C-alpha positions in Angstrom: 34.3 -3.7 9.6 35.9 -2.0 12.5 33.7 1.3 11.9 30.7 -0.7 12.1 31.7 -3.0 15.0 32.8 0.1 17.4 29.2 1.8 16.5 27.3 -1.5 17.1 28.9 -1.9 20.5 28.3 1.5 21.4 24.8 1.5 20.6 24.0 -2.2 21.7 26.1 -2.5 24.9 23.3 -2.3 27.5 20.4 -3.6 25.4 19.0 -6.9 26.4 16.7 -7.5 23.6 18.3 -10.1 20.8 16.0 -8.2 18.4 17.4 -4.6 19.0 21.2 -6.1 19.0 20.8 -7.8 15.6 18.3 -5.3 13.8 21.2 -2.7 14.5 22.2 -0.9 11.0 25.8 -1.5 12.0 25.2 -5.1 12.8 23.6 -6.0 9.6 26.6 -3.9 7.7 28.7 -6.3 9.2 26.7 -9.4 8.2 26.3 -8.2 4.8 29.8 -8.1 4.3 29.5 -11.9 4.2 32.2 -14.3 4.3 34.8 -11.4 3.8 33.9 -10.4 7.5 34.5 -13.9 8.9 38.4 -13.4 9.7 37.6 -10.2 11.2 34.6 -11.5 13.4 37.0 -14.5 14.5 39.8 -12.1 15.5 37.4 -10.1 17.6 35.7 -13.0 19.3 39.4 -14.3 20.1 39.9 -10.9 22.0 36.6 -10.0 23.2 34.0 -12.8 23.2 30.5 -11.2 22.6 27.1 -11.4 21.0 29.1 -10.7 17.6 29.2 -14.4 17.3 25.6 -14.3 16.1 26.8 -12.5 13.0 28.2 -15.9 11.8 24.6 -17.4 12.2 23.4 -14.9 9.8 26.1 -15.1 7.4 26.4 -19.4 7.2 22.7 -19.3 7.6 22.8 -21.9 10.4 23.6 -21.9 14.3 27.4 -21.7 14.9 28.2 -23.1 18.3 
């Protein structure tokens, strides 16, 4: 998880295109971890709010707010 997160953040930190952010291979790898990624995502969002929250939308197949 951490390797994908760091790579994704590095590649997308200056992007404004939602499609580019969520179509990134590392973002998709995090999403593909499914429910196993949720505790890591929650921990990361507690420390650093970010667009990583969008991964929850894909994992649960609904909008998480």
